[in-house]
C-alpha positions in Angstrom: -64.8 148.0 0.8 -61.4 149.7 0.4 -60.3 152.5 2.7 -58.1 155.4 1.7 -56.5 158.4 3.4 -58.4 161.7 3.4 -56.0 164.0 1.7 -52.7 164.3 3.5 -54.2 163.4 6.9 -53.8 160.1 8.6 -57.5 159.5 8.6 -58.7 156.5 6.6 -62.2 156.7 5.1 -64.2 154.2 3.1 -63.9 154.6 -0.7 -67.6 155.4 -0.9 -69.3 157.9 1.5 -73.0 157.7 2.3 -74.9 160.9 2.0 -77.9 161.4 4.1 -79.8 164.4 2.7 -82.8 162.3 1.8 -83.4 161.4 5.5 -86.4 162.9 7.1 -88.2 164.1 3.9 -87.8 161.8 0.9 -87.6 158.9 3.3 -88.9 158.4 6.8 -86.9 157.2 9.8 -87.3 153.4 9.3 -86.3 153.7 5.7 -83.4 155.9 6.6 -82.2 153.3 9.1 -82.6 150.6 6.4 -80.4 152.6 4.0 -77.8 153.1 6.7 -77.9 149.3 7.6 -77.4 148.4 3.9 -74.5 150.8 3.5 -72.8 149.6 6.7 -73.3 146.0 5.7 -71.4 146.8 2.4 -68.5 148.3 4.4 -69.3 152.0 4.1 -67.9 153.6 7.2 -67.9 157.3 6.0 -71.2 159.2 6.6 -71.9 162.7 5.5 -74.7 165.0 6.7 -75.4 168.7 7.3 -77.3 170.8 9.7 -79.7 172.1 7.0 -80.8 168.6 5.8 -83.2 167.1 4.7 -82.8 168.5 1.2 -85.9 170.4 0.1 -87.0 171.0 3.6 -87.8 174.2 5.5 -86.4 176.0 8.6 -88.7 173.8 10.7 -87.2 170.6 9.2 -83.6 171.7 9.3 -81.6 169.4 11.6 -84.0 166.5 11.3 -81.5 164.4 9.3 -78.8 164.8 11.9 -81.3 163.7 14.6 -82.2 160.6 12.6 -78.5 159.8 12.0 -77.8 160.4 15.7 -80.4 157.9 16.8 -79.0 155.2 14.4 -75.4 155.8 15.6 -76.3 155.3 19.3 -74.1 152.7 20.7 -71.8 152.4 17.6 -70.5 155.9 17.1 -66.9 154.7 17.2 -67.5 152.4 14.2 -68.0 155.3 11.7 -66.3 158.5 10.4 -69.0 161.2 10.7 -68.9 164.4 8.7 -71.4 167.3 8.9 -71.6 170.9 7.7 -72.6 174.4 8.7 -73.4 177.6 6.8 -77.1 177.4 5.9 -79.8 179.4 7.6 -81.0 177.7 10.8 -83.6 180.2 12.0 -85.2 183.5 11.1 -82.4 185.3 13.1 -80.0 187.1 10.7 -76.9 185.9 12.6 -78.0 182.2 12.6 -76.4 181.5 9.2 -73.1 182.0 7.3 -69.6 181.5 8.6 -69.2 184.1 11.3 -67.5 183.0 14.6 -70.8 183.2 16.3 -72.6 181.0 13.9 -69.8 178.4 13.5 -69.5 178.0 17.3 -73.3 177.8 17.8 -73.7 175.5 14.8 -71.2 172.9 15.9 -72.9 172.6 19.3 -76.3 172.2 17.7 -75.0 169.5 15.4 -73.3 167.6 18.2 -76.5 167.7 20.2 -78.6 166.4 17.3 -76.1 163.7 16.4 -75.8 162.6 20.1 -72.0 162.7 20.1 -69.3 164.9 21.6 -67.3 165.2 18.3 -67.5 164.9 14.6 -64.6 163.6 12.5 -64.9 166.2 9.8 -66.6 169.6 10.1 -67.2 171.4 6.8 -68.3 174.9 5.7 -71.3 174.2 3.4 -70.6 177.3 1.3 -68.4 180.4 0.9 -69.5 183.4 3.0 -68.5 186.5 1.2 -69.7 188.7 4.1 -67.4 187.2 6.7 -63.6 187.6 6.7 -62.0 184.2 6.0 -59.6 184.8 8.9 -62.5 185.0 11.3 -64.0 181.7 10.0 -60.7 179.9 10.0 -59.9 180.9 13.6 -63.4 179.7 14.7 -62.8 176.4 13.0 -59.4 176.1 14.7 -61.1 176.7 18.0 -63.6 173.9 17.2 -60.8 171.5 16.6 -58.8 172.6 19.7 -61.9 172.1 21.8 -62.1 168.5 20.6 -65.4 169.0 18.9 -64.0 168.1 15.4 -61.0 166.2 14.3 -60.6 167.8 10.9 -62.2 170.7 8.9 -63.1 171.1 5.3 -65.3 173.0 2.9 -68.0 172.4 0.3 -69.0 174.4 -2.8 -65.8 176.6 -2.7 -64.1 177.7 -6.0 -60.5 176.9 -6.5 -59.3 180.5 -5.7 -61.4 180.5 -2.5 -59.8 177.2 -1.3 -56.3 178.5 -2.3 -56.8 181.7 -0.3 -58.1 179.8 2.7 -55.1 177.5 2.7 -52.7 180.5 2.5 -54.4 182.3 5.3 -54.4 179.1 7.4 -50.6 178.9 7.0 -50.1 182.6 7.7 -52.3 182.4 10.9 -51.0 179.0 12.0 -54.5 177.6 12.3 -56.1 174.3 11.2 -56.2 174.0 7.4 -58.9 172.4 5.2 -58.4 168.6 4.9 -61.0 168.2 2.3 -63.3 169.8 -0.3 -66.8 168.7 -1.3 -67.6 169.8 -4.8 -70.3 168.8 -7.3 -68.8 166.3 -9.8 -70.2 163.9 -12.3 -70.2 163.1 -16.0 -72.4 166.1 -16.7 -70.5 168.6 -14.6 -66.7 168.4 -14.9 -65.6 172.0 -14.6 -63.6 171.5 -11.3 -61.2 169.2 -13.2 -59.6 172.4 -14.6 -58.5 174.2 -11.4 -59.9 172.8 -8.2 -58.7 169.3 -8.6 -55.1 170.2 -9.6 -55.0 172.5 -6.5 -56.2 169.6 -4.3 -53.6 167.3 -5.8 -50.8 169.7 -5.2 -51.9 170.6 -1.6 -52.9 167.1 -0.5 -56.6 168.0 -0.1 -59.2 165.2 0.0 -62.0 165.4 -2.6 -65.4 164.1 -1.6 -67.7 164.8 -4.6 -71.4 165.0 -4.3 -74.0 164.4 -7.1 -72.0 161.6 -8.8 -75.2 160.6 -10.6 -76.4 164.1 -11.2 -79.3 164.1 -8.8 -80.5 160.9 -10.4 -80.5 162.0 -14.0 -77.6 159.6 -14.7 -79.7 156.7 -13.5 -81.5 157.0 -16.9 -84.9 156.6 -15.3 -86.0 160.3 -15.8 -87.6 161.2 -19.2 -87.8 164.7 -20.5 -91.3 164.2 -22.0 -92.7 162.9 -18.7 -91.5 165.8 -16.7 -89.8 165.7 -13.3 -90.5 162.5 -11.3 -92.7 163.1 -8.2 -90.8 162.7 -5.0 -87.4 163.1 -6.7 -84.9 165.9 -6.1 -86.4 167.6 -9.2 -89.7 168.2 -7.3 -88.7 168.7 -3.7 -89.3 172.2 -2.2 -86.6 174.7 -2.8 -84.2 172.0 -4.1 -86.5 171.4 -7.1 -85.5 174.7 -8.8 -81.8 174.1 -8.1 -81.8 170.6 -9.6 -83.9 171.5 -12.6 -81.6 174.4 -13.4 -78.5 172.1 -13.0 -79.7 169.2 -15.1 -83.2 169.4 -16.6 -82.5 170.5 -20.1 -82.3 169.2 -23.6 -78.5 169.0 -23.7 -78.3 166.9 -20.5 -81.0 164.5 -21.8 -79.2 164.1 -25.1 -76.0 163.3 -23.2 -77.8 160.8 -21.0 -79.1 159.0 -24.2 -75.6 158.7 -25.5 -74.3 157.4 -22.1 -77.2 154.9 -21.9 -76.1 153.4 -25.2 -72.5 153.1 -23.9 -73.6 151.5 -20.6 -75.8 149.0 -22.5 -72.9 148.1 -24.8 -70.6 147.7 -21.8 -73.2 145.6 -19.9 -73.2 148.0 -17.0 -75.9 149.6 -15.0 -75.9 153.4 -15.7 -75.5 154.2 -12.0 -72.6 151.8 -11.6 -70.9 153.3 -14.7 -71.4 156.9 -13.5 -70.0 156.3 -10.0 -67.2 154.1 -11.3 -66.2 157.0 -13.6 -66.0 159.3 -10.6 -63.9 156.8 -8.7 -61.6 156.4 -11.7 -60.3 160.0 -11.2 -57.2 159.7 -9.1 -57.9 163.1 -7.4 -61.2 161.7 -5.9 -61.1 160.3 -2.3 -64.7 159.1 -1.9 -67.8 159.9 -3.9 -70.9 160.6 -1.9 -73.7 158.2 -2.8 -77.3 158.4 -1.6 -80.7 156.8 -1.8 -84.4 157.2 -0.8 -84.8 153.4 -0.7 -82.2 150.8 0.4 -82.3 148.8 -2.8 -81.2 151.9 -4.7 -77.8 151.6 -3.2 -76.9 148.4 -4.9 -75.6 149.8 -8.3 -73.7 152.5 -6.6 -72.1 150.1 -4.2 -71.2 147.9 -7.1 -69.1 150.7 -8.6 -66.4 150.2 -5.9 -65.6 146.7 -7.2 -66.2 147.5 -10.9 -63.1 149.5 -12.1 -63.7 150.9 -15.6 -61.4 149.6 -18.4 -59.1 152.3 -19.7 -60.8 152.4 -23.1 -64.3 152.8 -21.6 -63.0 155.6 -19.3 -61.5 157.4 -22.3 -64.7 157.0 -24.3 -66.8 158.5 -21.4 -64.3 161.4 -21.1 -64.6 162.1 -24.8 -68.4 161.9 -24.8 -68.7 164.4 -22.0 -65.8 166.7 -22.8 -68.2 169.6 -23.3 -69.1 169.5 -19.6 -65.4 170.1 -18.6 -65.2 173.4 -20.3 -67.9 175.3 -18.4 -69.6 176.5 -21.6 -71.6 173.3 -22.3 -74.7 173.9 -24.5 -78.1 173.7 -22.9 
């Protein structure tokens, strides 16, 4: 497993990052441990989680994923780069969410307690909080770093202009700047190539994309006529609506059929091809891969040692160009 720098920082991370949002709902603790063991054996040293995981859970299950990860990390915390996120609602209290100073400082302590560690390597905002001044949030994140509770900070689900403004305010205030962004990115969602990725390239921001296989749709195993697969992200709690709105439509399935034919012609597993395509983007630091069973990791892990030929990359770019524009037909 290759390691690369996270943006312009000196931190080296594995070329693939293991996402953990399935832990504690889609898969139980022993299965979660097996997934972590499989990833670690393959050389994955970069782990991503969030305080609101598992995906599709409730207020009562929020934090369960961090607890599972923390138990697995016991005695080997120093062997891994650990990232987590805050922003989501953690209780019925109105102030227990968002990116206010109060919530950020409360949330990091909660995450550290659940993870069983005194610091995380990367602390990220899970979303943009339009109700909190960005200066307040950035100052709170700076305090988190200065207190030694995080080494770097980043963001997820920010638009390019939001990242750009945060960078500008960090420079003006003299506080910690974002080291990374975590956007959605795959063959069926390419809009961030237009503005966010060029910004990250210019500013030296690491890019850690999630959903490289479109919530599983790019595995090719889902069939429109059969309906959402039970137990998948397309059927789990509140996440089901989000994932169905993102990917479960005729246009996406037609694209998957075209990509399936290309993968067969190239002799590649669809997951391997999809993740390798993300890795082929020079702006990408480390795609986030995940699983609900350890054996599901194999094709994604294979992508790290399966560089796409230039002609195949160009063909995939052309086949999915409509998803770069932001006005793709549904």
